[in-house]
N, C-alpha and C positions, 0 to 999 in steps of 0.2 A: 364488456368495459363500458362504462357510463361516461361518454365523452362530452364536454360542454359545446355549445354551439360555436362555430368557428368564425365569430363575427365580433367579437368583444373589441371595443375601442377603449384604449388606455390614454389618459390625459397625463401631462406633465406632472409628477409628484404622486401619481397613483401607486398603490403598492400592488405588485405583482407576484402570485405564485407561480412555480412552473415545476413540471415533472421531467426528470433527465435520466436517461440510462446511459451507462458508459462500461466499456472494458478497460479495467484499469491496468491491464498487463504493461502497457508502455508508459504508465505514469508514475510519479514518485508521491502517490496518494492524492487526496483531494485537495488538501489545504495549500494556498499558494505559498511558495517559498521566496518569492521576488527575486529569484536567480534566473537569468536567461538561459542557461544551460540545463536548468532543472524543470521538466515539463510537468504539470501538475493539472487535475481536472478542473479545479476552481479557475485557474488563471487562463486557461484555454477556452472555458466558457464566457468568462468576463471579456476576454478579448473579441470573441463573436458577437456578444450582445452589445458591447461598446461601438463596434462597426455599425450595427443596425441603428442605434440610438444616436451616433455621431456625436457622442458623449461618454464620459467614463460610467462604467455600470459596476458595481461592487455586490456580490451576492453572498448570501448566508444560507447554509445547508441544513438540512434535519440532523445528518449524522456524518462526521468526518470519516473517511475510510482510508485505511493504509495502502501503502505501496502494493500493487498487484491484486487489490481487492476491487470487485465489480459491483454495478448497481442495475437493478432493473426498475426501480422505482424510487429514485432520491428525489426529494423535494427541497427546492430553494426559494428564497424570496429576495426581492429587491425594489427599490423605489425608482420607477420610471423618470429618467432625466429628459424625456421627450414625448411627444404625442405619437403613438405608434399603435397600431392594430393588432389583433392577436395573430394574424396571418404573418405579419412583419417579424414578430417575436419568433414564431415557431418555424415557418418555411425559411424565412430570412436568416434565422439564426443557425438552423441546419446546414444552409448553403455554405456559412462560413465556419462550421465546425468540421473537424476531421471525421472519417467514416466511424471511428471508435467512441464518438459521443453523439447522443441524440435528444433532441427536446420533444416531448410527447404532446404536451399541451402547456398553455399559458392561461391564467385566469386572475380577474381583478379580486382582491381580498381586502378587508377592513385594514386600517392603519394599525390595529393592535394585534394583527397577525405575524407571527415569528415562526419560521420554519423549525427552528430549533426548539424554542421554549414553549410554543402552543402545541407541540406533538405530546400525545399522551402514550404512544407505544411506537417501538421499532420492531421490525421483524427481519430477520436473516435467514438465509438457507446457506448450508454447507455441504457442496456436491462432492461424493467420493466416487471416483471411478474403481471400482473392484474386481480387478481382472489380472491374469498373471503377466501379461505385457501391456506397457503404456501405449496410450494412444497419440499418434502423431497429429490427428485433425483436433483433438480437444486441448491440446498443451496450452496451458496457461489459463484453461476454462474450469478444469477440474483439479483435484487433488487425488493422485493415483496412489492407491494401495494394492499391493500385490497379495498380501496375506488374507485368506477368507475371513470374512468378517460375519459376526452374528449380530444383525441388526436388531433382533429381539432384545438380546441382553443389553444392547446400547441404548434402546428405548426405556426398558426397565431401570436402568441406572439413572437416566436423565430425570426421572420422576422425583429424585431426591433433591433436586435443584429448584423446585417450584415454590413459589411464595416470595415475601420480602426476606432476604437473607444476607449475611454477610460473605462477600464473593472474594475477600482478601486473597485466597488461594487461586483464584482464577483470574487475577488481574496482573498486568506487566508490573514489574518492579518499578517502573518510571511513570506509571500512572499518576496523573496529576489531580484526580477527583478528591475533594476533601472527604468524602465518606464512601467506603466500600459496600454500602447497602444498595440492593437493586432488587425489583420486584419482576421475577420472571413468571409469565403468564401460562406458557406451554413450553414443553421441549418434545418434539416427535421425531422419531428416527423410523424410516421406511425404506424400503428397496423398491427400485423400478428397474428390473432386468440386472444389468450389471451396475447400476447407480444406487448408492446408498445415500440418502439425504438427511442431514439434520436439520430439522426446522424449529426455530426458537424465536419467541417473543417476548419482551419485557419492556417496562416502561422506559428504561434507557441501559446502556451497556457501558461498562468500564472498559479500559483501553486493552485490546488483545482478549477480552472476555470470551467471545465467542470461539476463537481460536484455540484458547486455553482449554475451554469446555471440550472442542472437538478432539484435542490431542488426549484428554483423559477417556472419553467415549471410544476413540480409535484403539486404545490400549486394552479396554474391556472387551470391544467387539473382536478383536484379535485373540483373546483368550490369555493375554498376558497378566491381566488383573481380574479380580473378582467384580461382580455387579455392584456390591457394597462400596467399591473403593470410590466412587464419585462422591458419595456421602462422607466418607472418611477424609477426602481431601478437603472437601468444604469446612468441615468441623475443625480441621488442623489450623486454619487460618494462617497458612504459610506457603507461600508461592513455591518453595524449595520442594515441597513434598509431592508436587502434581507433576504431570508428564510434560514433555517439551511441547512448546507452542507449535500448533498445527500450521502447514503452509498457508500462504494467503490466496493461493490460485483458485480454491473451490469456493470462497466466500462471496455471497451476494447480499447486498441489501435490497430486499424485495418488497418492503412496505413500511408505510409511516401513517400512523393513525391521528386524525384530528377530530376535536369536537365537531358535531354535525352541523352547527350553525355557520361554518365556514364553507360548507357546501362544495367541497372539493371532489373531484372525480375519482372514482375507485377503479382498480385494475386488478387483475389475476396476478398472483404473485410468479416471479419468474424463477430462473431464466428460461428464455424462450424454449430450449429444448426439453423443458419440463411443463410444457403447456398441458393443462388440464389435470396436472398432478396434484 
């Protein structure tokens, strides 16, 4: 991992980019709902940063995650309301955060940087524990599937989803995007022991798009549907013909790509138990 020097000084008004990881199991998604009884990642992070700044901090993320979804490399930005150093934002921020959220780094960026709109790609991994019995230790961190899965068939099926295509069949009915078109850069399905990992990158994703793709690939991997079904679902442009949305537990946002001139640090995709995969 290429880490920036741990000595940057931010002045009031400077734009700050920050990398955050979190276990989404205990949260009702990323986006703040402004309800005291509903814990979200955004609001928890903003409260910690506001304590460091001694002033309100509002963050914007690269990709909003649903309830139960995790991130090993979420990127956010905010405009610093106070003069603070990188150590204050990172170490101080982590001191004020619960154990299931962590700040990796903070870096000054130009004022035209936007965590969401400057991103050119997002990468997710969907982790499936393929064992006869569920795991007590990985509960909430993986999706358990007890049926034997053919990861080769899943990978072959995923290749029909590459390129700029209409993903109407793979988005949530309540998706608010004005267009169903998305450009998928790669879909890879591999096995690591008892883990089957769906690795997917696109310019952006529709609501529930990755989990709906995972649902279709799970049905194919279990032998319920043929390999060609992934393409048939795509061409139907009808959400009702697809599989059920896969659970959120195994889904991780593992990477966000930006133009090189922003000079943001890079990291290996997570989650941590897939290090080196």
